[in-house]
N, C-alpha and C positions, 0 to 999 in steps of 0.2 A: 500305509494301509488303513483299512475300514475296520470297524467293531467287529462285524462278519468274519472279515479275514483271520482278525486276530482269536476270534471265537471260533472259529474253524482248528488255526493251527494250536490250539491248544487241547483240543479235541482228538487232534491225530496224536499231539504228544502224550498224552492221558495213554491213549489206546498202546501207543508203543509199550510206555512206561509197565503197562498190566500184562503185556505181552510177553515183555523180556521178564518180572518177575515170575511169570508162570515158566516159563521156561528153566530160568533158575530154579526156580522149587522143585521142577521134575529132575533137575540133575542132581539133585541132594536126596536122592531116595536114602531112606533106614539102609542098615545092614542088616542082613540075616542074624539069627538068633539061632545057627545051628555046628554042628560041628563036622569038618566032613573030612574023612580021610585023607581027602589030597593035603588038605592046608595044616593039619594038626597044628605045630605047635606057635600057627603063625595065623591060625584061625581069628577073626576081627572080635569076639570078647576076650579072649586071650590078649591081645595084643593092646585093648582098652584096659582090662586090669590091671595089663603091667605097666601104662600108660598114669590110668593110677594112682598108683603107687607109688609111683617115682614125683609123680605131684603132690600128695602127700606121706611123703618121706618113709610110707610103711613095706614091710620085706614085701617081694612080691611071695612066700610060701606060703604069707597069712592069708587065709582061709576068709571068706566072704563073712561068714557066722562069727567070727574073733573080731569083728572092729566092734570099735563104742560104736553107742546109737548115732551121735552126729555123723560117723563116719560112714555107718551104714547109710542111711536118709540118702548120704551124698551120694552114695556107690549106686544105690538104686534108682537116684534121680538121672545120673548118669545114661547109667543103661537103657533105660528106659527111650532118652532123649536118642542116642547111637542105635539102640539093638531093635529091631521090629520081631 
């Protein structure tokens, strides 16, 4: 293969990689931060709260305002990442 062929192959590979990354990014859309009547206890933010509590050994009945400053910051960061 010539250098030109190698260059073209690399450009095609880079273009395919960027297209794949773009598709993956679109597929990872954020969950909406809205409580719907249909989902109730399975609403995204309630499930996220339950997961957060389990990962941090916190009772699910704990209110976010009752968290320590460190855990409050951690909860806010998680919400901002996962909920839109």
